[in-house]
Backbone as CSV, one residue per row, in Angstrom:
resi,resn,N_x,N_y,N_z,CA_x,CA_y,CA_z,C_x,C_y,C_z
1,UNK,-16.204,28.948,8.374,-17.393,28.127,8.211,-17.263,27.261,7.031
2,UNK,-17.773,25.913,7.209,-17.729,24.988,6.163,-18.877,24.974,5.312
3,UNK,-18.732,25.017,3.886,-19.927,24.941,3.059,-19.926,23.557,2.298
4,UNK,-21.128,22.855,2.226,-21.157,21.666,1.487,-20.955,21.990,0.096
5,UNK,-20.089,21.160,-0.508,-19.687,21.252,-1.842,-20.892,21.104,-2.863
6,UNK,-21.829,20.289,-2.463,-23.017,19.955,-3.462,-23.928,21.269,-3.256
7,UNK,-24.068,21.991,-2.184,-24.842,23.029,-1.918,-24.257,24.176,-2.959
8,UNK,-22.910,24.247,-2.869,-22.120,25.318,-3.758,-22.503,25.188,-5.221
9,UNK,-22.422,23.832,-5.602,-22.576,23.480,-7.047,-24.039,23.728,-7.471
10,UNK,-24.947,23.520,-6.554,-26.355,23.747,-6.851,-26.537,25.358,-6.935
11,UNK,-25.923,26.068,-6.110,-26.204,27.554,-6.147,-25.570,28.076,-7.504
12,UNK,-24.495,27.488,-7.852,-23.814,28.051,-8.986,-24.593,27.509,-10.280
13,UNK,-25.239,26.400,-10.168,-25.975,25.907,-11.214,-27.389,26.857,-11.476
14,UNK,-27.978,27.161,-10.431,-29.139,28.086,-10.477,-28.719,29.495,-11.056
15,UNK,-27.507,30.019,-10.479,-27.115,31.246,-10.977,-26.952,31.268,-12.582
16,UNK,-26.269,30.212,-13.035,-25.895,30.123,-14.435,-27.121,29.826,-15.299
17,UNK,-28.091,29.088,-14.743,-29.229,28.890,-15.403,-30.142,30.080,-15.591
18,UNK,-30.316,31.000,-14.616,-30.960,32.313,-14.532,-30.315,33.216,-15.619
19,UNK,-29.003,33.057,-15.843,-28.417,34.030,-16.720,-28.239,33.501,-18.188
20,UNK,-28.816,32.138,-18.463,-28.601,31.702,-19.617,-29.327,32.394,-20.750
21,UNK,-30.345,33.074,-20.523,-30.934,33.763,-21.559,-30.084,34.910,-22.241
22,UNK,-29.085,35.242,-21.694,-28.058,36.127,-22.252,-26.679,35.371,-22.520
23,UNK,-26.799,34.943,-23.707,-25.599,34.084,-24.008,-24.343,34.805,-24.282
24,UNK,-23.282,34.258,-23.757,-22.021,35.019,-24.009,-21.455,35.098,-25.303
25,UNK,-20.601,35.934,-25.525,-20.025,36.057,-26.840,-19.244,34.729,-27.270
26,UNK,-18.364,34.103,-26.273,-17.584,33.101,-26.581,-18.142,31.741,-26.267
27,UNK,-19.616,31.667,-25.915,-20.239,30.281,-25.792,-19.808,29.602,-24.693
28,UNK,-18.880,30.169,-23.697,-18.506,29.273,-22.687,-19.403,28.958,-21.698
29,UNK,-20.530,29.677,-21.508,-21.573,29.278,-20.354,-22.109,28.074,-20.670
30,UNK,-22.407,27.519,-21.741,-22.838,26.239,-22.001,-21.917,25.013,-21.407
31,UNK,-20.633,25.402,-21.720,-19.573,24.283,-21.266,-19.451,24.416,-19.984
32,UNK,-19.416,25.583,-19.188,-19.329,25.661,-17.634,-20.511,24.888,-17.047
33,UNK,-21.853,25.102,-17.509,-23.002,24.573,-17.018,-22.983,23.014,-17.188
34,UNK,-22.522,22.554,-18.289,-22.543,21.073,-18.536,-21.463,20.475,-17.569
35,UNK,-20.267,21.127,-17.205,-19.242,20.685,-16.217,-19.903,20.590,-14.881
36,UNK,-20.608,21.520,-14.506,-21.181,21.661,-13.136,-22.245,20.495,-12.883
37,UNK,-23.032,20.336,-13.941,-23.964,19.199,-13.896,-23.324,17.713,-13.748
38,UNK,-22.217,17.688,-14.527,-21.616,16.391,-14.499,-20.851,16.342,-13.076
39,UNK,-20.257,17.189,-12.585,-19.582,17.212,-11.308,-20.560,16.936,-9.927
40,UNK,-21.908,17.471,-10.172,-22.682,17.382,-9.232,-23.577,15.995,-9.205
41,UNK,-23.556,15.368,-10.411,-24.311,14.123,-10.198,-23.453,12.909,-10.570
42,UNK,-22.128,12.993,-11.081,-21.303,11.682,-10.998,-20.921,10.998,-9.713
43,UNK,-20.986,9.785,-9.802,-20.327,9.176,-8.682,-18.927,8.899,-8.667
44,UNK,-18.278,8.567,-7.442,-16.906,8.287,-7.489,-16.770,6.821,-8.197
45,UNK,-15.875,6.579,-9.066,-15.582,5.219,-9.651,-15.180,4.337,-8.470
46,UNK,-15.560,3.092,-8.586,-15.006,2.193,-7.647,-13.572,1.746,-8.054
47,UNK,-12.976,1.144,-7.141,-11.450,0.681,-7.488,-11.293,-0.828,-7.272
48,UNK,-10.936,-1.308,-6.136,-10.572,-2.626,-5.971,-11.859,-3.455,-5.485
49,UNK,-12.764,-2.754,-5.067,-14.063,-3.309,-4.677,-15.097,-2.764,-5.211
50,UNK,-15.890,-3.370,-6.012,-17.229,-2.957,-6.635,-18.256,-3.818,-6.328
51,UNK,-19.444,-3.224,-6.852,-20.679,-3.962,-6.660,-21.316,-4.541,-8.006
52,UNK,-21.990,-5.759,-7.853,-22.592,-6.327,-9.035,-23.950,-6.973,-8.626
53,UNK,-24.932,-6.863,-9.206,-26.118,-7.419,-8.716,-27.143,-7.656,-10.051
54,UNK,-28.127,-8.611,-9.786,-29.079,-8.902,-10.598,-30.283,-8.136,-10.436
55,UNK,-30.961,-7.585,-11.481,-32.264,-6.723,-11.463,-33.320,-7.338,-10.531
56,UNK,-33.974,-6.690,-9.994,-35.238,-6.975,-9.122,-36.268,-7.704,-10.022
57,UNK,-36.436,-7.085,-11.266,-37.448,-7.509,-12.105,-36.990,-7.550,-13.485
58,UNK,-37.642,-8.317,-14.321,-37.155,-8.636,-15.643,-37.545,-7.858,-16.846
59,UNK,-37.160,-7.948,-17.976,-37.536,-7.219,-19.055,-37.566,-8.016,-20.201
60,UNK,-38.316,-7.716,-21.384,-38.182,-8.375,-22.586,-36.846,-8.036,-23.268
61,UNK,-36.696,-8.490,-24.555,-35.375,-8.308,-25.167,-35.431,-6.923,-25.559
62,UNK,-36.431,-6.056,-25.534,-36.202,-4.599,-25.857,-36.017,-4.109,-24.400
63,UNK,-34.817,-4.031,-24.005,-34.315,-3.524,-22.530,-34.708,-2.273,-22.308
64,UNK,-35.490,-1.778,-21.292,-35.898,-0.454,-21.150,-36.462,0.303,-22.378
65,UNK,-35.915,1.560,-22.898,-36.157,2.123,-24.015,-35.474,1.384,-25.219
66,UNK,-34.822,0.388,-24.956,-33.948,-0.241,-26.207,-32.578,0.090,-26.138
67,UNK,-31.713,-1.034,-26.371,-30.328,-0.930,-26.650,-29.573,-0.763,-25.332
68,UNK,-28.338,-0.420,-25.259,-27.465,-0.122,-24.202,-27.978,1.051,-23.380
69,UNK,-28.541,2.164,-23.975,-29.129,3.174,-22.989,-30.212,2.681,-22.238
70,UNK,-31.043,1.823,-22.717,-32.249,1.255,-21.910,-31.576,0.470,-20.993
71,UNK,-30.730,-0.346,-21.187,-30.398,-1.308,-20.329,-29.572,-0.589,-19.048
72,UNK,-28.862,0.321,-19.442,-28.127,1.103,-18.309,-29.015,1.844,-17.590
73,UNK,-30.098,2.336,-18.066,-31.091,3.179,-17.280,-31.770,2.247,-16.417
74,UNK,-32.011,0.923,-16.649,-32.819,-0.086,-15.844,-31.705,-0.231,-14.582
75,UNK,-30.484,-0.438,-14.930,-29.444,-0.592,-13.809,-29.522,0.421,-12.791
76,UNK,-29.695,1.604,-13.188,-29.362,2.803,-12.396,-30.689,3.241,-11.757
77,UNK,-31.610,2.546,-11.877,-33.141,2.869,-11.357,-33.562,1.558,-10.532
78,UNK,-32.819,0.543,-10.488,-33.536,-0.704,-9.936,-33.439,-0.676,-8.583
79,UNK,-34.428,-1.463,-7.888,-34.340,-1.454,-6.347,-33.237,-2.093,-5.769
80,UNK,-32.474,-3.059,-6.465,-31.275,-3.700,-5.968,-29.907,-3.033,-5.970
81,UNK,-30.095,-1.881,-6.559,-28.822,-1.001,-6.787,-28.497,-0.452,-5.339
82,UNK,-27.198,-0.062,-5.320,-26.740,0.807,-4.189,-26.878,2.119,-4.639
83,UNK,-27.637,3.120,-3.893,-27.823,4.388,-4.209,-26.529,5.159,-4.142
84,UNK,-26.607,6.213,-5.174,-25.203,6.991,-4.983,-24.121,6.438,-5.974
85,UNK,-24.312,5.230,-6.646,-23.329,4.722,-7.454,-23.864,4.592,-8.799
86,UNK,-22.852,4.454,-9.829,-23.204,4.356,-11.279,-23.014,2.981,-11.780
87,UNK,-23.954,2.636,-12.561,-23.961,0.991,-12.985,-24.010,1.031,-14.567
88,UNK,-23.434,-0.010,-15.065,-23.693,-0.444,-16.416,-24.125,-1.874,-16.631
89,UNK,-24.969,-2.080,-17.527,-25.550,-3.414,-17.858,-24.462,-4.319,-18.411
90,UNK,-24.410,-5.637,-17.882,-23.583,-6.634,-18.912,-24.308,-7.204,-19.845
91,UNK,-24.667,-6.507,-20.950,-25.202,-6.992,-21.927,-24.403,-6.651,-23.368
92,UNK,-24.137,-7.496,-24.429,-23.396,-7.246,-25.286,-24.078,-6.729,-26.556
93,UNK,-23.487,-5.727,-27.379,-23.915,-5.372,-28.635,-22.676,-5.095,-29.374
94,UNK,-22.625,-5.845,-30.547,-21.451,-5.833,-31.495,-20.939,-4.306,-31.648
95,UNK,-19.760,-4.110,-31.448,-19.080,-2.714,-31.638,-19.641,-1.737,-30.810
96,UNK,-20.551,-1.893,-29.828,-21.037,-0.924,-28.941,-20.473,-1.400,-27.237
97,UNK,-20.728,-2.480,-27.025,-20.410,-2.949,-25.590,-20.005,-4.519,-25.826
98,UNK,-18.807,-4.952,-25.745,-18.577,-6.402,-25.929,-17.086,-6.615,-25.466
99,UNK,-16.817,-7.945,-25.166,-15.531,-8.451,-24.913,-15.201,-9.690,-26.023
100,UNK,-14.279,-9.578,-26.681,-14.004,-10.602,-27.700,-12.577,-11.363,-27.533
101,UNK,-12.495,-12.500,-27.846,-11.230,-13.372,-27.831,-11.047,-14.415,-26.865
102,UNK,-9.812,-15.026,-26.725,-9.635,-16.230,-25.828,-9.405,-15.716,-24.445
103,UNK,-10.297,-16.317,-23.477,-10.129,-15.876,-22.084,-8.785,-16.243,-21.471
104,UNK,-8.037,-17.250,-22.103,-6.627,-17.478,-21.547,-5.564,-16.691,-22.348
105,UNK,-5.902,-15.989,-23.240,-5.096,-15.316,-24.224,-5.172,-13.789,-24.263
106,UNK,-5.527,-13.248,-25.435,-5.787,-11.989,-25.663,-7.240,-11.493,-25.988
107,UNK,-7.720,-10.449,-25.086,-9.043,-10.145,-25.328,-9.129,-8.628,-25.803
108,UNK,-10.054,-8.321,-26.585,-10.352,-6.808,-26.782,-11.621,-6.369,-26.310
109,UNK,-11.768,-5.026,-25.940,-12.859,-4.589,-25.304,-13.468,-3.394,-25.894
110,UNK,-14.845,-3.117,-25.799,-15.382,-1.969,-26.156,-16.409,-1.688,-25.101
111,UNK,-16.162,-0.552,-24.394,-17.075,-0.152,-23.301,-17.396,-1.273,-22.460
112,UNK,-16.383,-2.077,-22.085,-16.621,-3.276,-21.316,-16.875,-2.834,-19.854
113,UNK,-17.824,-3.536,-19.093,-18.183,-3.124,-17.846,-17.257,-3.693,-16.578
114,UNK,-16.495,-4.573,-16.782,-15.725,-5.146,-15.780,-14.216,-4.518,-15.802
115,UNK,-13.592,-4.393,-14.597,-12.283,-3.984,-14.380,-11.286,-5.079,-13.997
116,UNK,-10.155,-5.082,-14.137,-9.099,-5.938,-13.984,-8.921,-6.132,-12.481
117,UNK,-8.580,-7.307,-12.066,-8.225,-7.736,-10.611,-8.923,-6.978,-9.601
118,UNK,-10.248,-7.032,-9.783,-11.169,-6.264,-8.848,-12.248,-7.233,-8.116
119,UNK,-12.447,-7.007,-6.948,-13.269,-7.905,-6.196,-14.684,-7.365,-6.367
120,UNK,-15.868,-7.974,-6.805,-17.163,-7.525,-7.029,-18.085,-8.463,-6.118
121,UNK,-18.692,-7.711,-5.247,-19.548,-8.107,-4.207,-21.023,-7.987,-4.512
122,UNK,-21.851,-8.850,-4.104,-23.287,-8.722,-4.487,-24.015,-7.398,-3.646
123,UNK,-24.564,-6.488,-4.222,-24.968,-5.472,-3.576,-26.209,-5.683,-2.613
124,UNK,-26.608,-6.904,-2.928,-27.890,-7.404,-1.778,-27.202,-8.038,-0.568
125,UNK,-25.887,-8.116,-0.647,-25.363,-8.764,0.608,-24.806,-7.657,1.637
126,UNK,-25.534,-7.469,2.653,-25.167,-6.365,3.609,-23.739,-6.411,4.131
127,UNK,-23.174,-7.553,4.172,-21.888,-7.910,4.770,-20.738,-7.448,3.875
128,UNK,-21.092,-7.233,2.539,-20.146,-6.827,1.509,-18.874,-7.775,1.474
129,UNK,-19.237,-9.222,1.638,-18.115,-10.210,1.556,-18.344,-11.272,0.655
130,UNK,-19.533,-11.459,0.200,-19.900,-12.428,-0.937,-19.436,-11.926,-2.278
131,UNK,-18.528,-12.556,-3.047,-18.080,-11.969,-4.227,-17.082,-12.851,-4.829
132,UNK,-16.636,-12.240,-6.156,-15.531,-13.061,-6.731,-14.648,-11.846,-7.333
133,UNK,-13.331,-12.276,-7.669,-12.435,-11.311,-8.281,-12.281,-11.557,-9.692
134,UNK,-12.037,-10.597,-10.499,-11.723,-10.581,-12.011,-10.356,-11.018,-12.136
135,UNK,-9.917,-11.532,-13.372,-8.568,-11.833,-13.641,-8.151,-10.390,-14.280
136,UNK,-6.816,-10.680,-14.688,-6.120,-9.331,-15.289,-6.790,-9.104,-16.783
137,UNK,-7.533,-10.161,-17.267,-8.168,-10.046,-18.504,-9.513,-9.379,-18.278
138,UNK,-9.945,-8.963,-17.118,-11.228,-8.128,-16.830,-12.398,-9.167,-17.224
139,UNK,-12.247,-10.211,-16.723,-13.427,-11.351,-16.781,-13.463,-12.256,-15.586
140,UNK,-14.575,-12.964,-15.301,-14.447,-13.897,-14.371,-14.253,-15.248,-15.179
141,UNK,-13.409,-16.060,-14.638,-12.868,-17.225,-15.519,-12.631,-18.458,-14.587
142,UNK,-13.273,-19.585,-14.897,-12.793,-20.809,-14.148,-12.421,-21.814,-15.261
143,UNK,-12.602,-21.651,-16.574,-12.115,-22.446,-17.508,-12.135,-21.554,-18.883
144,UNK,-11.881,-22.312,-20.016,-11.847,-21.480,-21.359,-13.260,-21.802,-22.167
145,UNK,-14.152,-22.331,-21.369,-15.322,-22.717,-21.946,-16.614,-22.046,-21.254
146,UNK,-16.332,-21.226,-20.249,-17.373,-20.368,-19.648,-16.671,-19.207,-18.842
147,UNK,-17.657,-18.276,-18.374,-17.245,-17.282,-17.433,-18.199,-17.399,-16.298
148,UNK,-17.540,-17.664,-15.214,-18.261,-17.963,-13.961,-17.935,-17.354,-12.747
149,UNK,-18.758,-16.695,-11.928,-18.432,-16.322,-10.637,-18.820,-17.414,-9.623
150,UNK,-18.256,-17.454,-8.532,-18.168,-18.378,-7.540,-19.272,-18.060,-6.354
151,UNK,-20.346,-17.320,-6.739,-21.348,-17.096,-5.948,-22.702,-16.774,-6.704
152,UNK,-23.985,-17.064,-6.065,-25.056,-16.948,-6.847,-25.545,-15.483,-6.591
153,UNK,-25.955,-14.807,-7.891,-26.482,-13.456,-7.782,-27.894,-13.358,-7.393
154,UNK,-28.481,-14.632,-7.615,-29.985,-14.656,-7.434,-30.611,-16.218,-7.104
155,UNK,-31.865,-16.255,-7.357,-32.415,-17.581,-7.070,-31.846,-18.622,-8.152
156,UNK,-31.565,-19.898,-7.607,-31.059,-21.011,-8.314,-31.905,-21.103,-9.740
157,UNK,-31.495,-21.114,-10.851,-32.000,-21.408,-12.002,-32.541,-20.325,-12.781
158,UNK,-32.385,-19.240,-12.260,-32.725,-17.807,-12.859,-31.956,-17.539,-14.102
159,UNK,-32.563,-17.180,-15.290,-31.701,-16.663,-16.471,-32.018,-15.321,-16.507
160,UNK,-30.745,-14.665,-17.284,-30.724,-13.308,-17.569,-30.251,-13.083,-18.815
161,UNK,-30.409,-11.939,-19.673,-30.017,-11.687,-20.863,-28.537,-11.259,-20.787
162,UNK,-27.729,-11.653,-21.754,-26.308,-11.202,-21.884,-25.881,-10.987,-23.287
163,UNK,-26.254,-11.671,-24.272,-25.825,-11.615,-25.562,-24.405,-12.056,-25.786
164,UNK,-23.800,-12.522,-24.713,-22.335,-13.114,-24.841,-22.267,-14.624,-24.849
165,UNK,-21.641,-15.259,-25.846,-21.562,-16.557,-25.812,-20.136,-17.059,-26.248
166,UNK,-19.754,-18.248,-26.312,-18.328,-18.594,-26.768,-18.387,-19.856,-27.646
167,UNK,-17.321,-19.605,-28.738,-17.359,-20.519,-29.801,-15.909,-20.714,-30.047
168,UNK,-15.591,-22.165,-30.043,-14.371,-22.628,-30.212,-13.297,-22.124,-29.151
169,UNK,-13.777,-21.933,-27.969,-12.953,-21.513,-26.894,-12.712,-19.798,-26.839
170,UNK,-13.512,-19.117,-27.814,-13.395,-17.819,-27.719,-14.796,-17.006,-27.207
171,UNK,-14.610,-15.996,-26.459,-15.863,-15.082,-26.137,-16.116,-14.329,-27.612
172,UNK,-17.391,-14.443,-27.863,-18.017,-13.800,-29.046,-19.456,-13.244,-28.808
173,UNK,-19.885,-12.482,-29.712,-21.256,-11.992,-29.617,-22.222,-13.041,-30.031
174,UNK,-23.391,-13.211,-29.303,-24.284,-14.011,-29.831,-25.618,-13.321,-30.168
175,UNK,-26.765,-14.023,-30.197,-28.094,-13.503,-30.351,-28.281,-12.450,-29.197
176,UNK,-28.807,-11.232,-29.738,-29.068,-10.182,-28.657,-30.326,-9.531,-28.857
177,UNK,-31.548,-10.348,-29.380,-32.674,-9.507,-29.573,-32.480,-8.329,-30.564
178,UNK,-31.932,-8.442,-31.588,-31.497,-7.278,-32.544,-31.019,-6.117,-31.780
179,UNK,-29.876,-6.371,-31.091,-29.191,-5.224,-30.161,-30.121,-4.762,-29.110
180,UNK,-30.801,-5.555,-28.628,-31.831,-5.289,-27.410,-32.918,-4.194,-27.728
181,UNK,-33.387,-4.320,-28.967,-34.306,-3.579,-29.358,-35.583,-4.009,-29.906
182,UNK,-35.872,-5.419,-29.512,-37.021,-6.160,-30.228,-37.326,-7.069,-29.055
183,UNK,-38.676,-7.302,-28.997,-39.313,-8.340,-27.916,-40.204,-9.198,-28.770
184,UNK,-39.723,-9.663,-29.824,-40.710,-10.516,-30.792,-40.227,-12.068,-30.408
185,UNK,-41.205,-12.817,-30.529,-41.224,-14.256,-30.265,-40.258,-14.782,-31.230
186,UNK,-40.141,-14.483,-32.608,-39.195,-14.945,-33.641,-37.927,-14.699,-33.532
187,UNK,-37.520,-13.818,-32.441,-35.905,-13.444,-32.413,-35.510,-14.009,-31.039
188,UNK,-34.121,-14.256,-30.972,-33.528,-14.853,-29.755,-32.449,-13.986,-29.151
189,UNK,-32.215,-14.211,-27.775,-31.240,-13.585,-27.224,-30.481,-14.579,-26.283
190,UNK,-29.169,-14.390,-26.042,-28.270,-15.351,-25.341,-28.511,-15.072,-23.836
191,UNK,-28.600,-16.062,-23.048,-28.764,-15.887,-21.589,-27.592,-16.390,-20.865
192,UNK,-27.453,-15.999,-19.568,-26.672,-16.648,-18.501,-27.565,-17.205,-17.511
193,UNK,-26.972,-17.907,-16.491,-27.887,-18.534,-15.517,-27.247,-18.614,-14.146
194,UNK,-28.191,-18.409,-13.110,-27.739,-18.517,-11.716,-27.751,-19.948,-11.089
195,UNK,-26.733,-20.460,-10.635,-26.608,-21.718,-10.073,-26.931,-21.687,-8.534
196,UNK,-26.804,-22.833,-7.989,-26.988,-22.716,-6.447,-25.904,-22.127,-5.751
197,UNK,-24.842,-22.005,-6.131,-23.656,-21.325,-5.484,-22.837,-20.638,-6.596
198,UNK,-23.091,-20.412,-7.802,-22.266,-19.958,-8.773,-23.284,-18.961,-9.830
199,UNK,-22.608,-18.287,-10.483,-23.332,-17.503,-11.608,-22.553,-17.576,-12.915
200,UNK,-23.321,-18.265,-13.828,-22.603,-18.385,-15.088,-22.984,-17.277,-16.200
201,UNK,-22.074,-16.374,-16.386,-22.119,-15.315,-17.224,-22.187,-15.631,-18.817
202,UNK,-21.443,-16.600,-19.170,-21.300,-16.958,-20.615,-21.815,-18.345,-20.889
203,UNK,-22.905,-18.434,-21.707,-23.436,-19.750,-22.041,-23.870,-19.645,-23.600
204,UNK,-24.280,-20.804,-24.031,-24.850,-20.832,-25.454,-26.482,-20.839,-25.479
205,UNK,-26.868,-20.909,-24.515,-28.421,-21.019,-24.281,-29.087,-19.706,-24.641
206,UNK,-30.046,-19.825,-25.534,-30.764,-18.696,-25.916,-32.384,-18.817,-25.594
207,UNK,-32.995,-17.754,-25.511,-34.427,-17.765,-25.390,-35.282,-16.785,-26.247
208,UNK,-36.370,-16.957,-26.616,-37.051,-15.974,-27.398,-37.094,-14.689,-26.726
209,UNK,-37.167,-13.596,-27.486,-37.095,-12.193,-26.931,-38.446,-11.642,-26.431
210,UNK,-39.386,-12.406,-26.566,-40.742,-11.978,-25.936,-40.912,-12.547,-24.375
211,UNK,-39.777,-13.165,-24.023,-39.914,-13.733,-22.552,-39.141,-12.608,-21.610
212,UNK,-39.455,-12.716,-20.628,-39.032,-11.719,-19.453,-37.722,-12.312,-18.675
213,UNK,-36.718,-11.446,-18.830,-35.675,-11.931,-18.001,-34.878,-10.723,-17.486
214,UNK,-34.147,-11.013,-16.260,-33.384,-9.870,-15.710,-32.139,-9.711,-16.222
215,UNK,-31.347,-8.591,-15.960,-29.979,-8.342,-16.467,-28.960,-8.248,-15.282
216,UNK,-27.822,-8.336,-15.523,-26.690,-8.087,-14.572,-26.270,-6.689,-14.664
217,UNK,-26.054,-6.049,-13.415,-25.734,-4.654,-13.426,-24.177,-4.563,-12.716
218,UNK,-23.175,-3.791,-13.242,-22.058,-3.638,-12.630,-21.544,-2.290,-12.277
219,UNK,-21.320,-2.005,-11.111,-20.730,-0.677,-10.808,-19.463,-0.284,-11.353
220,UNK,-19.472,0.982,-11.791,-18.453,1.661,-12.430,-17.427,2.497,-11.719
């Protein structure tokens, strides 16, 4: 008889939870419980084909509950996501999530959302054919002055928060609404823009953080 692995994990999770009031001497119960929860909820990482999308609704500069955690939570709960997959927001915070350096040379990454040599398709495209492929440097690139995909993620002219800009041919951190924690009119955030048939992820254009903008979400 074949048993569903998820059913087995749920059964074990309930069993361990009921016995949690009696803590073991070596403290291993908590570790086992954490592992079971992670295994029962984590999605399988994408490989050569992944999804990318623009959120269905916008948010001010204080993304979600604020910061990267809030932005990722928006991505994993948005209507445009593919259910059963895990996403991260393509918004930069210095030292937390970023890509730095020359697009044609050497880049450094911290919790960066894109993989190398991977085809990313729009999750709202049911044919799963519209998309772009990243370079070995884990970015989309058509020049050393921008980072651009060759398809539109949303309506022409739509802007979205990024916090990523370019200076002297290098990708750098730009204004990010105080690390995506503030929705004040006197603070700015860098944006990207959707074109008629392209999506530009790196620009120098900023907007005040009290305005509402969408964010780009990338499957992991």
